PQR file with spaces between the fields and no chain letter, atoms N, CA, C, O and H, PARSE charges and radii, in Angstrom:
ATOM       1  N    MET     1    -172.976  -31.636  118.047 -0.4000 1.5000
ATOM       2  CA   MET     1    -173.673  -31.692  116.548 -0.0000 2.0000
ATOM       3  C    MET     1    -172.727  -33.004  116.112  0.5500 1.7000
ATOM       4  O    MET     1    -171.519  -32.830  116.269 -0.5500 1.4000
ATOM       5  N    ALA     2    -173.170  -34.346  115.561 -0.4000 1.5000
ATOM       6  CA   ALA     2    -172.277  -35.180  115.195 -0.0000 2.0000
ATOM       7  C    ALA     2    -171.208  -34.840  113.841  0.5500 1.7000
ATOM       8  O    ALA     2    -171.331  -34.256  112.765 -0.5500 1.4000
ATOM       9  H    ALA     2    -174.152  -34.487  115.433  0.4000 1.0000
ATOM      10  N    GLU     3    -170.356  -35.395  114.399 -0.4000 1.5000
ATOM      11  CA   GLU     3    -169.194  -35.157  112.710 -0.0000 2.0000
ATOM      12  C    GLU     3    -169.656  -35.808  111.751  0.5500 1.7000
ATOM      13  O    GLU     3    -169.873  -36.998  111.978 -0.5500 1.4000
ATOM      14  H    GLU     3    -170.256  -35.870  115.273  0.4000 1.0000
ATOM      15  N    ALA     4    -169.917  -35.356  110.578 -0.4000 1.5000
ATOM      16  CA   ALA     4    -170.321  -35.882  109.058 -0.0000 2.0000
ATOM      17  C    ALA     4    -169.324  -37.238  108.788  0.5500 1.7000
ATOM      18  O    ALA     4    -168.196  -37.172  109.277 -0.5500 1.4000
ATOM      19  H    ALA     4    -169.740  -34.389  110.393  0.4000 1.0000
ATOM      20  N    ARG     5    -169.656  -38.345  108.103 -0.4000 1.5000
ATOM      21  CA   ARG     5    -168.935  -39.636  107.789 -0.0000 2.0000
ATOM      22  C    ARG     5    -168.911  -40.154  106.355  0.5500 1.7000
ATOM      23  O    ARG     5    -169.870  -40.077  105.587 -0.5500 1.4000
ATOM      24  H    ARG     5    -170.572  -38.399  107.705  0.4000 1.0000
ATOM      25  N    LEU     6    -167.901  -40.610  106.108 -0.4000 1.5000
ATOM      26  CA   LEU     6    -167.939  -40.864  105.132 -0.0000 2.0000
ATOM      27  C    LEU     6    -167.845  -42.107  104.684  0.5500 1.7000
ATOM      28  O    LEU     6    -166.696  -42.426  104.989 -0.5500 1.4000
ATOM      29  H    LEU     6    -167.122  -40.673  106.732  0.4000 1.0000
ATOM      30  N    THR     7    -168.366  -43.050  104.124 -0.4000 1.5000
ATOM      31  CA   THR     7    -168.520  -44.238  103.639 -0.0000 2.0000
ATOM      32  C    THR     7    -167.715  -44.642  102.419  0.5500 1.7000
ATOM      33  O    THR     7    -168.306  -44.657  101.339 -0.5500 1.4000
ATOM      34  H    THR     7    -169.299  -42.791  103.876  0.4000 1.0000
ATOM      35  N    VAL     8    -166.652  -44.915  102.462 -0.4000 1.5000
ATOM      36  CA   VAL     8    -165.733  -45.646  101.895 -0.0000 2.0000
ATOM      37  C    VAL     8    -166.680  -47.463  101.277  0.5500 1.7000
ATOM      38  O    VAL     8    -166.829  -48.487  101.943 -0.5500 1.4000
ATOM      39  H    VAL     8    -166.172  -44.903  103.339  0.4000 1.0000
ATOM      40  N    ARG     9    -167.055  -47.215  100.033 -0.4000 1.5000
ATOM      41  CA   ARG     9    -167.354  -48.756   99.330 -0.0000 2.0000
ATOM      42  C    ARG     9    -166.381  -49.480   98.809  0.5500 1.7000
ATOM      43  O    ARG     9    -166.455  -50.709   98.769 -0.5500 1.4000
ATOM      44  H    ARG     9    -166.933  -46.383   99.492  0.4000 1.0000
ATOM      45  N    SER    10    -165.379  -48.819   98.360 -0.4000 1.5000
ATOM      46  CA   SER    10    -164.114  -49.585   97.566 -0.0000 2.0000
ATOM      47  C    SER    10    -163.456  -50.046   99.014  0.5500 1.7000
ATOM      48  O    SER    10    -163.337  -49.435  100.076 -0.5500 1.4000
ATOM      49  H    SER    10    -165.319  -47.821   98.393  0.4000 1.0000
ATOM      50  N    SER    11    -163.063  -51.445   98.588 -0.4000 1.5000
ATOM      51  CA   SER    11    -162.024  -51.962   99.754 -0.0000 2.0000
ATOM      52  C    SER    11    -160.714  -52.010   99.352  0.5500 1.7000
ATOM      53  O    SER    11    -159.767  -52.055  100.137 -0.5500 1.4000
ATOM      54  H    SER    11    -163.159  -51.941   97.725  0.4000 1.0000
ATOM      55  N    LYS    12    -160.646  -52.003   98.413 -0.4000 1.5000
ATOM      56  CA   LYS    12    -159.399  -51.414   97.505 -0.0000 2.0000
ATOM      57  C    LYS    12    -159.367  -49.831   97.941  0.5500 1.7000
ATOM      58  O    LYS    12    -158.373  -49.570   98.619 -0.5500 1.4000
ATOM      59  H    LYS    12    -161.416  -51.966   97.775  0.4000 1.0000
ATOM      60  N    ALA    13    -159.894  -49.161   97.794 -0.4000 1.5000
ATOM      61  CA   ALA    13    -159.452  -47.452   98.610 -0.0000 2.0000
ATOM      62  C    ALA    13    -159.218  -47.660   99.844  0.5500 1.7000
ATOM      63  O    ALA    13    -158.349  -47.094  100.507 -0.5500 1.4000
ATOM      64  H    ALA    13    -160.701  -49.373   97.244  0.4000 1.0000
ATOM      65  N    ARG    14    -160.094  -48.605  100.273 -0.4000 1.5000
ATOM      66  CA   ARG    14    -160.314  -47.904  101.700 -0.0000 2.0000
ATOM      67  C    ARG    14    -158.969  -48.763  102.301  0.5500 1.7000
ATOM      68  O    ARG    14    -158.421  -48.177  103.235 -0.5500 1.4000
ATOM      69  H    ARG    14    -160.800  -49.065   99.734  0.4000 1.0000
ATOM      70  N    ASN    15    -158.230  -50.326  101.831 -0.4000 1.5000
ATOM      71  CA   ASN    15    -157.196  -50.746  102.271 -0.0000 2.0000
ATOM      72  C    ASN    15    -156.122  -49.866  101.954  0.5500 1.7000
ATOM      73  O    ASN    15    -155.238  -49.878  102.811 -0.5500 1.4000
ATOM      74  H    ASN    15    -158.676  -50.802  101.073  0.4000 1.0000
ATOM      75  N    MET    16    -155.877  -48.929  100.761 -0.4000 1.5000
ATOM      76  CA   MET    16    -154.855  -48.027  100.510 -0.0000 2.0000
ATOM      77  C    MET    16    -154.747  -47.248  101.524  0.5500 1.7000
ATOM      78  O    MET    16    -153.653  -47.190  102.085 -0.5500 1.4000
ATOM      79  H    MET    16    -156.595  -48.920  100.065  0.4000 1.0000
ATOM      80  N    ALA    17    -155.943  -46.398  102.047 -0.4000 1.5000
ATOM      81  CA   ALA    17    -156.007  -45.642  103.047 -0.0000 2.0000
ATOM      82  C    ALA    17    -155.463  -46.109  104.216  0.5500 1.7000
ATOM      83  O    ALA    17    -154.556  -45.584  104.861 -0.5500 1.4000
ATOM      84  H    ALA    17    -156.832  -46.446  101.591  0.4000 1.0000
ATOM      85  N    ARG    18    -156.075  -47.146  104.465 -0.4000 1.5000
ATOM      86  CA   ARG    18    -155.665  -48.105  106.176 -0.0000 2.0000
ATOM      87  C    ARG    18    -153.964  -48.083  105.816  0.5500 1.7000
ATOM      88  O    ARG    18    -153.313  -47.590  106.737 -0.5500 1.4000
ATOM      89  H    ARG    18    -156.812  -47.573  103.941  0.4000 1.0000
ATOM      90  N    ARG    19    -153.280  -48.464  104.822 -0.4000 1.5000
ATOM      91  CA   ARG    19    -151.837  -49.171  104.695 -0.0000 2.0000
ATOM      92  C    ARG    19    -151.185  -47.325  104.870  0.5500 1.7000
ATOM      93  O    ARG    19    -150.454  -47.166  105.847 -0.5500 1.4000
ATOM      94  H    ARG    19    -153.809  -48.864  104.074  0.4000 1.0000
ATOM      95  N    LEU    20    -151.411  -46.206  104.092 -0.4000 1.5000
ATOM      96  CA   LEU    20    -150.735  -45.162  103.935 -0.0000 2.0000
ATOM      97  C    LEU    20    -151.248  -44.437  105.614  0.5500 1.7000
ATOM      98  O    LEU    20    -150.288  -43.948  106.209 -0.5500 1.4000
ATOM      99  H    LEU    20    -152.006  -46.335  103.299  0.4000 1.0000
ATOM     100  N    ALA    21    -152.034  -44.381  106.051 -0.4000 1.5000
ATOM     101  CA   ALA    21    -152.374  -44.092  107.035 -0.0000 2.0000
ATOM     102  C    ALA    21    -151.704  -44.770  108.563  0.5500 1.7000
ATOM     103  O    ALA    21    -151.758  -44.204  109.655 -0.5500 1.4000
ATOM     104  H    ALA    21    -152.814  -44.779  105.569  0.4000 1.0000
ATOM     105  N    LEU    22    -151.095  -46.085  108.287 -0.4000 1.5000
ATOM     106  CA   LEU    22    -150.545  -46.906  109.091 -0.0000 2.0000
ATOM     107  C    LEU    22    -148.689  -46.264  108.808  0.5500 1.7000
ATOM     108  O    LEU    22    -147.658  -45.996  109.425 -0.5500 1.4000
ATOM     109  H    LEU    22    -151.051  -46.544  107.400  0.4000 1.0000
ATOM     110  N    ARG    23    -149.195  -46.293  107.624 -0.4000 1.5000
ATOM     111  CA   ARG    23    -147.376  -45.553  106.923 -0.0000 2.0000
ATOM     112  C    ARG    23    -146.574  -44.462  107.558  0.5500 1.7000
ATOM     113  O    ARG    23    -145.433  -44.413  108.019 -0.5500 1.4000
ATOM     114  H    ARG    23    -150.033  -46.511  107.123  0.4000 1.0000
ATOM     115  N    ARG    24    -147.761  -43.419  107.399 -0.4000 1.5000
ATOM     116  CA   ARG    24    -147.356  -42.074  107.800 -0.0000 2.0000
ATOM     117  C    ARG    24    -148.517  -41.766  109.033  0.5500 1.7000
ATOM     118  O    ARG    24    -149.228  -40.782  109.240 -0.5500 1.4000
ATOM     119  H    ARG    24    -148.688  -43.459  107.024  0.4000 1.0000
ATOM     120  N    ASN    25    -148.355  -43.193  109.815 -0.4000 1.5000
ATOM     121  CA   ASN    25    -148.441  -42.515  111.568 -0.0000 2.0000
ATOM     122  C    ASN    25    -149.761  -41.423  111.713  0.5500 1.7000
ATOM     123  O    ASN    25    -149.629  -40.505  112.522 -0.5500 1.4000
ATOM     124  H    ASN    25    -147.777  -43.992  109.647  0.4000 1.0000
ATOM     125  N    CYS    26    -151.044  -41.530  110.917 -0.4000 1.5000
ATOM     126  CA   CYS    26    -151.871  -40.184  110.881 -0.0000 2.0000
ATOM     127  C    CYS    26    -153.577  -41.359  111.115  0.5500 1.7000
ATOM     128  O    CYS    26    -153.661  -42.430  111.716 -0.5500 1.4000
ATOM     129  H    CYS    26    -151.151  -42.276  110.260  0.4000 1.0000
ATOM     130  N    THR    27    -154.439  -40.751  110.533 -0.4000 1.5000
ATOM     131  CA   THR    27    -155.578  -41.605  110.856 -0.0000 2.0000
ATOM     132  C    THR    27    -156.347  -41.487  109.111  0.5500 1.7000
ATOM     133  O    THR    27    -156.559  -40.767  108.136 -0.5500 1.4000
ATOM     134  H    THR    27    -154.370  -39.881  110.044  0.4000 1.0000
ATOM     135  N    ILE    28    -156.439  -42.253  109.462 -0.4000 1.5000
ATOM     136  CA   ILE    28    -157.401  -42.745  107.648 -0.0000 2.0000
ATOM     137  C    ILE    28    -158.368  -41.368  107.272  0.5500 1.7000
ATOM     138  O    ILE    28    -158.386  -41.175  106.057 -0.5500 1.4000
ATOM     139  H    ILE    28    -156.266  -42.839  110.254  0.4000 1.0000
ATOM     140  N    ARG    29    -158.909  -40.699  107.801 -0.4000 1.5000
ATOM     141  CA   ARG    29    -159.453  -39.627  107.902 -0.0000 2.0000
ATOM     142  C    ARG    29    -158.467  -38.233  106.879  0.5500 1.7000
ATOM     143  O    ARG    29    -158.788  -37.585  105.884 -0.5500 1.4000
ATOM     144  H    ARG    29    -158.895  -40.855  108.789  0.4000 1.0000
ATOM     145  N    GLU    30    -157.554  -38.245  107.501 -0.4000 1.5000
ATOM     146  CA   GLU    30    -156.243  -37.083  107.508 -0.0000 2.0000
ATOM     147  C    GLU    30    -155.599  -37.903  105.786  0.5500 1.7000
ATOM     148  O    GLU    30    -155.365  -37.027  104.953 -0.5500 1.4000
ATOM     149  H    GLU    30    -157.293  -38.772  108.310  0.4000 1.0000
ATOM     150  N    VAL    31    -155.375  -39.125  105.354 -0.4000 1.5000
ATOM     151  CA   VAL    31    -155.107  -39.642  104.114 -0.0000 2.0000
ATOM     152  C    VAL    31    -156.078  -39.139  103.848  0.5500 1.7000
ATOM     153  O    VAL    31    -155.362  -38.148  103.699 -0.5500 1.4000
ATOM     154  H    VAL    31    -155.565  -39.837  106.031  0.4000 1.0000
ATOM     155  N    VAL    32    -157.088  -38.782  103.612 -0.4000 1.5000
ATOM     156  CA   VAL    32    -158.507  -38.868  102.937 -0.0000 2.0000
ATOM     157  C    VAL    32    -158.482  -37.632  102.092  0.5500 1.7000
ATOM     158  O    VAL    32    -158.622  -37.318  100.910 -0.5500 1.4000
ATOM     159  H    VAL    32    -157.670  -39.586  103.733  0.4000 1.0000
ATOM     160  N    GLU    33    -158.101  -36.765  103.909 -0.4000 1.5000
ATOM     161  CA   GLU    33    -158.762  -35.196  102.949 -0.0000 2.0000
ATOM     162  C    GLU    33    -157.580  -34.718  102.612  0.5500 1.7000
ATOM     163  O    GLU    33    -157.606  -33.520  102.331 -0.5500 1.4000
ATOM     164  H    GLU    33    -157.988  -37.020  104.869  0.4000 1.0000
ATOM     165  N    ARG    34    -156.296  -35.367  102.524 -0.4000 1.5000
ATOM     166  CA   ARG    34    -154.821  -34.684  102.117 -0.0000 2.0000
ATOM     167  C    ARG    34    -155.358  -35.319  100.379  0.5500 1.7000
ATOM     168  O    ARG    34    -155.621  -34.478   99.518 -0.5500 1.4000
ATOM     169  H    ARG    34    -156.276  -36.340  102.752  0.4000 1.0000
ATOM     170  N    ALA    35    -155.451  -36.684  100.085 -0.4000 1.5000
ATOM     171  CA   ALA    35    -155.504  -36.625   98.791 -0.0000 2.0000
ATOM     172  C    ALA    35    -156.637  -36.013   97.818  0.5500 1.7000
ATOM     173  O    ALA    35    -156.579  -35.669   96.637 -0.5500 1.4000
ATOM     174  H    ALA    35    -155.237  -37.367  100.784  0.4000 1.0000
ATOM     175  N    LEU    36    -157.506  -36.008   98.594 -0.4000 1.5000
ATOM     176  CA   LEU    36    -158.610  -35.140   98.258 -0.0000 2.0000
ATOM     177  C    LEU    36    -158.470  -33.730   97.234  0.5500 1.7000
ATOM     178  O    LEU    36    -158.729  -33.457   96.062 -0.5500 1.4000
ATOM     179  H    LEU    36    -157.553  -36.287   99.553  0.4000 1.0000
ATOM     180  N    GLU    37    -157.702  -32.787   98.844 -0.4000 1.5000
ATOM     181  CA   GLU    37    -156.538  -31.497   98.559 -0.0000 2.0000
ATOM     182  C    GLU    37    -155.756  -31.716   97.623  0.5500 1.7000
ATOM     183  O    GLU    37    -155.437  -30.638   97.122 -0.5500 1.4000
ATOM     184  H    GLU    37    -157.492  -33.009   99.796  0.4000 1.0000
ATOM     185  N    ALA    38    -155.264  -32.590   97.109 -0.4000 1.5000
ATOM     186  CA   ALA    38    -154.092  -32.840   95.852 -0.0000 2.0000
ATOM     187  C    ALA    38    -155.040  -32.647   95.196  0.5500 1.7000
ATOM     188  O    ALA    38    -155.367  -31.489   94.934 -0.5500 1.4000
ATOM     189  H    ALA    38    -155.523  -33.466   97.516  0.4000 1.0000
ATOM     190  N    TYR    39    -155.872  -33.890   94.667 -0.4000 1.5000
ATOM     191  CA   TYR    39    -156.901  -34.111   93.430 -0.0000 2.0000
ATOM     192  C    TYR    39    -157.335  -32.475   93.108  0.5500 1.7000
ATOM     193  O    TYR    39    -156.984  -31.906   92.075 -0.5500 1.4000
ATOM     194  H    TYR    39    -155.606  -34.830   94.880  0.4000 1.0000
ATOM     195  N    ALA    40    -158.070  -31.897   94.061 -0.4000 1.5000
ATOM     196  CA   ALA    40    -158.387  -30.567   93.714 -0.0000 2.0000
ATOM     197  C    ALA    40    -157.633  -29.444   93.475  0.5500 1.7000
ATOM     198  O    ALA    40    -158.121  -28.394   93.057 -0.5500 1.4000
ATOM     199  H    ALA    40    -158.356  -32.358   94.901  0.4000 1.0000
ATOM     200  N    GLU    41    -156.575  -29.595   93.697 -0.4000 1.5000
ATOM     201  CA   GLU    41    -155.808  -28.840   93.135 -0.0000 2.0000
ATOM     202  C    GLU    41    -154.589  -28.949   91.954  0.5500 1.7000
ATOM     203  O    GLU    41    -153.885  -28.116   91.383 -0.5500 1.4000
ATOM     204  H    GLU    41    -156.179  -30.448   94.036  0.4000 1.0000
ATOM     205  N    ARG    42    -154.713  -30.357   91.899 -0.4000 1.5000
ATOM     206  CA   ARG    42    -154.011  -30.833   90.302 -0.0000 2.0000
ATOM     207  C    ARG    42    -155.495  -30.200   89.406  0.5500 1.7000
ATOM     208  O    ARG    42    -155.464  -29.278   88.591 -0.5500 1.4000
ATOM     209  H    ARG    42    -155.285  -31.034   92.362  0.4000 1.0000
ATOM     210  N    GLU    43    -156.539  -30.861   89.762 -0.4000 1.5000
ATOM     211  CA   GLU    43    -157.673  -30.576   88.480 -0.0000 2.0000
ATOM     212  C    GLU    43    -157.792  -28.948   88.265  0.5500 1.7000
ATOM     213  O    GLU    43    -158.414  -28.484   87.309 -0.5500 1.4000
ATOM     214  H    GLU    43    -156.564  -31.610   90.424  0.4000 1.0000
ATOM     215  N    SER    44    -157.098  -28.079   89.303 -0.4000 1.5000
ATOM     216  CA   SER    44    -158.166  -26.569   88.963 -0.0000 2.0000
ATOM     217  C    SER    44    -156.730  -26.334   88.280  0.5500 1.7000
ATOM     218  O    SER    44    -156.550  -25.122   88.165 -0.5500 1.4000
ATOM     219  H    SER    44    -156.593  -28.456   90.079  0.4000 1.0000
ATOM     220  N    GLY    45    -156.090  -26.776   87.990 -0.4000 1.5000
ATOM     221  CA   GLY    45    -155.017  -26.661   86.805 -0.0000 2.0000
ATOM     222  C    GLY    45    -154.201  -25.485   87.274  0.5500 1.7000
ATOM     223  O    GLY    45    -153.720  -24.672   86.485 -0.5500 1.4000
ATOM     224  H    GLY    45    -156.236  -27.760   88.084  0.4000 1.0000
ATOM     225  N    ARG    46    -154.062  -25.417   88.558 -0.4000 1.5000
ATOM     226  CA   ARG    46    -153.022  -24.367   89.334 -0.0000 2.0000
ATOM     227  C    ARG    46    -152.046  -24.627   89.646  0.5500 1.7000
ATOM     228  O    ARG    46    -152.135  -25.455   90.552 -0.5500 1.4000
ATOM     229  H    ARG    46    -154.453  -26.077   89.199  0.4000 1.0000
ATOM     230  N    GLU    47    -150.843  -24.343   89.368 -0.4000 1.5000
ATOM     231  CA   GLU    47    -148.991  -24.755   89.864 -0.0000 2.0000
ATOM     232  C    GLU    47    -149.346  -24.328   91.493  0.5500 1.7000
ATOM     233  O    GLU    47    -149.798  -23.266   91.919 -0.5500 1.4000
ATOM     234  H    GLU    47    -150.771  -23.670   88.631  0.4000 1.0000
ATOM     235  N    PRO    48    -149.012  -25.418   92.137 -0.5600 1.5000
ATOM     236  CA   PRO    48    -148.390  -25.258   93.714  0.2800 2.0000
ATOM     237  C    PRO    48    -147.345  -23.814   93.681  0.5500 1.7000
ATOM     238  O    PRO    48    -146.484  -23.370   92.922 -0.5500 1.4000
ATOM     239  N    ALA    49    -147.952  -23.422   94.908 -0.4000 1.5000
ATOM     240  CA   ALA    49    -146.856  -22.019   95.019 -0.0000 2.0000
ATOM     241  C    ALA    49    -145.851  -22.520   95.059  0.5500 1.7000
ATOM     242  O    ALA    49    -145.061  -22.044   94.243 -0.5500 1.4000
ATOM     243  H    ALA    49    -148.652  -23.782   95.524  0.4000 1.0000
ATOM     244  N    THR    50    -145.329  -23.597   95.877 -0.4000 1.5000
ATOM     245  CA   THR    50    -143.535  -24.050   96.002 -0.0000 2.0000
ATOM     246  C    THR    50    -143.188  -24.003   94.889  0.5500 1.7000
ATOM     247  O    THR    50    -142.098  -23.499   94.617 -0.5500 1.4000
ATOM     248  H    THR    50    -145.971  -23.984   96.540  0.4000 1.0000
ATOM     249  N    GLU    51    -144.320  -24.703   93.559 -0.4000 1.5000
ATOM     250  CA   GLU    51    -143.191  -25.174   92.123 -0.0000 2.0000
ATOM     251  C    GLU    51    -142.961  -23.834   91.626  0.5500 1.7000
ATOM     252  O    GLU    51    -141.866  -23.471   91.194 -0.5500 1.4000
ATOM     253  H    GLU    51    -145.205  -25.112   93.780  0.4000 1.0000
ATOM     254  N    PHE    52    -144.210  -22.940   91.697 -0.4000 1.5000
ATOM     255  CA   PHE    52    -144.331  -21.470   91.141 -0.0000 2.0000
ATOM     256  C    PHE    52    -142.945  -20.753   91.385  0.5500 1.7000
ATOM     257  O    PHE    52    -142.357  -19.992   90.616 -0.5500 1.4000
ATOM     258  H    PHE    52    -145.099  -23.235   92.048  0.4000 1.0000
ATOM     259  N    TYR    53    -142.559  -21.188   92.667 -0.4000 1.5000
ATOM     260  CA   TYR    53    -141.051  -20.309   93.134 -0.0000 2.0000
ATOM     261  C    TYR    53    -140.364  -20.911   92.910  0.5500 1.7000
ATOM     262  O    TYR    53    -139.425  -20.254   92.460 -0.5500 1.4000
ATOM     263  H    TYR    53    -143.036  -21.806   93.292  0.4000 1.0000
ATOM     264  N    LYS    54    -140.137  -21.983   92.922 -0.4000 1.5000
ATOM     265  CA   LYS    54    -138.921  -22.698   92.262 -0.0000 2.0000
ATOM     266  C    LYS    54    -138.500  -21.994   90.906  0.5500 1.7000
ATOM     267  O    LYS    54    -137.458  -21.387   90.658 -0.5500 1.4000
ATOM     268  H    LYS    54    -140.900  -22.517   93.287  0.4000 1.0000
ATOM     269  N    ARG    55    -139.798  -22.289   89.946 -0.4000 1.5000
ATOM     270  CA   ARG    55    -139.553  -22.302   88.381 -0.0000 2.0000
ATOM     271  C    ARG    55    -139.061  -20.322   88.210  0.5500 1.7000
ATOM     272  O    ARG    55    -138.387  -19.928   87.258 -0.5500 1.4000
ATOM     273  H    ARG    55    -140.644  -22.782   90.147  0.4000 1.0000
ATOM     274  N    ILE    56    -139.529  -19.461   89.223 -0.4000 1.5000
ATOM     275  CA   ILE    56    -139.629  -18.213   88.826 -0.0000 2.0000
ATOM     276  C    ILE    56    -138.234  -18.540   89.441  0.5500 1.7000
ATOM     277  O    ILE    56    -137.890  -19.170   88.440 -0.5500 1.4000
ATOM     278  H    ILE    56    -140.076  -19.782   89.996  0.4000 1.0000
ATOM     279  N    VAL    57    -137.119  -18.639   90.271 -0.4000 1.5000
ATOM     280  CA   VAL    57    -136.108  -18.454   90.658 -0.0000 2.0000
ATOM     281  C    VAL    57    -135.393  -19.063   89.832  0.5500 1.7000
ATOM     282  O    VAL    57    -134.293  -18.561   89.603 -0.5500 1.4000
ATOM     283  H    VAL    57    -137.398  -18.127   91.084  0.4000 1.0000
ATOM     284  N    ALA    58    -135.731  -20.201   89.190 -0.4000 1.5000
ATOM     285  CA   ALA    58    -134.977  -21.169   88.108 -0.0000 2.0000
ATOM     286  C    ALA    58    -134.763  -20.091   86.936  0.5500 1.7000
ATOM     287  O    ALA    58    -133.603  -19.823   86.623 -0.5500 1.4000
ATOM     288  H    ALA    58    -136.624  -20.609   89.376  0.4000 1.0000
ATOM     289  N    GLU    59    -135.685  -19.547   86.366 -0.4000 1.5000
ATOM     290  CA   GLU    59    -135.840  -18.689   85.207 -0.0000 2.0000
ATOM     291  C    GLU    59    -134.977  -17.394   85.091  0.5500 1.7000
ATOM     292  O    GLU    59    -134.108  -16.992   84.316 -0.5500 1.4000
ATOM     293  H    GLU    59    -136.627  -19.764   86.621  0.4000 1.0000
ATOM     294  N    TYR    60    -135.792  -16.777   86.538 -0.4000 1.5000
ATOM     295  CA   TYR    60    -135.277  -15.372   86.328 -0.0000 2.0000
ATOM     296  C    TYR    60    -134.485  -14.954   87.848  0.5500 1.7000
ATOM     297  O    TYR    60    -134.606  -13.862   88.402 -0.5500 1.4000
ATOM     298  H    TYR    60    -136.498  -17.103   87.167  0.4000 1.0000
ATOM     299  N    GLY    61    -133.769  -15.957   88.285 -0.4000 1.5000
ATOM     300  CA   GLY    61    -133.027  -15.856   89.415 -0.0000 2.0000
ATOM     301  C    GLY    61    -133.701  -15.351   90.516  0.5500 1.7000
ATOM     302  O    GLY    61    -134.920  -15.184   90.537 -0.5500 1.4000
ATOM     303  H    GLY    61    -133.670  -16.845   87.835  0.4000 1.0000
ATOM     304  N    ALA    62    -132.685  -15.017   91.748 -0.4000 1.5000
ATOM     305  CA   ALA    62    -133.182  -14.866   92.822 -0.0000 2.0000
ATOM     306  C    ALA    62    -133.682  -13.683   93.348  0.5500 1.7000
ATOM     307  O    ALA    62    -134.290  -13.678   94.418 -0.5500 1.4000
ATOM     308  H    ALA    62    -131.695  -15.153   91.731  0.4000 1.0000
ATOM     309  N    ASP    63    -133.509  -12.819   92.784 -0.4000 1.5000
ATOM     310  CA   ASP    63    -134.042  -11.148   93.081 -0.0000 2.0000
ATOM     311  C    ASP    63    -135.013  -11.138   91.869  0.5500 1.7000
ATOM     312  O    ASP    63    -134.683  -11.432   90.720 -0.5500 1.4000
ATOM     313  H    ASP    63    -133.015  -12.824   91.915  0.4000 1.0000
ATOM     314  N    ILE    64    -135.921  -10.863   92.165 -0.4000 1.5000
ATOM     315  CA   ILE    64    -137.148  -10.334   91.259 -0.0000 2.0000
ATOM     316  C    ILE    64    -137.620   -8.959   91.324  0.5500 1.7000
ATOM     317  O    ILE    64    -138.144   -8.559   92.363 -0.5500 1.4000
ATOM     318  H    ILE    64    -136.189  -10.624   93.099  0.4000 1.0000
ATOM     319  N    GLU    65    -137.413   -7.790   89.776 -0.4000 1.5000
ATOM     320  CA   GLU    65    -138.309   -6.871   90.212 -0.0000 2.0000
ATOM     321  C    GLU    65    -139.647   -6.912   89.949  0.5500 1.7000
ATOM     322  O    GLU    65    -140.201   -6.826   88.853 -0.5500 1.4000
ATOM     323  H    GLU    65    -136.986   -8.115   88.932  0.4000 1.0000
ATOM     324  N    LEU    66    -140.011   -7.017   90.767 -0.4000 1.5000
ATOM     325  CA   LEU    66    -141.791   -6.705   91.033 -0.0000 2.0000
ATOM     326  C    LEU    66    -142.473   -5.969   90.304  0.5500 1.7000
ATOM     327  O    LEU    66    -143.541   -6.200   89.738 -0.5500 1.4000
ATOM     328  H    LEU    66    -139.561   -7.087   91.658  0.4000 1.0000
ATOM     329  N    ASP    67    -141.506   -4.589   90.330 -0.4000 1.5000
ATOM     330  CA   ASP    67    -142.056   -3.383   89.918 -0.0000 2.0000
ATOM     331  C    ASP    67    -141.817   -3.418   88.581  0.5500 1.7000
ATOM     332  O    ASP    67    -142.574   -2.756   87.871 -0.5500 1.4000
ATOM     333  H    ASP    67    -140.638   -4.401   90.790  0.4000 1.0000
ATOM     334  N    ALA    68    -141.077   -3.939   88.154 -0.4000 1.5000
ATOM     335  CA   ALA    68    -140.779   -3.479   86.754 -0.0000 2.0000
ATOM     336  C    ALA    68    -141.545   -3.974   85.813  0.5500 1.7000
ATOM     337  O    ALA    68    -141.368   -3.648   84.638 -0.5500 1.4000
ATOM     338  H    ALA    68    -140.462   -4.477   88.731  0.4000 1.0000
């Protein structure tokens, strides 16, 4: 089965994706997927797990009693 395709009609978006892909040594598809994943996470209002753990350690210390 043929892979789904995404057409970008914005030359600005296409050029930005191409530059990022070249800089990161990955494909334009990977750049677009990562950007959309980051956007979806940010818009969901949820805090990324890494940031959550950093905040919890900063507020409560390294050892947390979860049962308490």
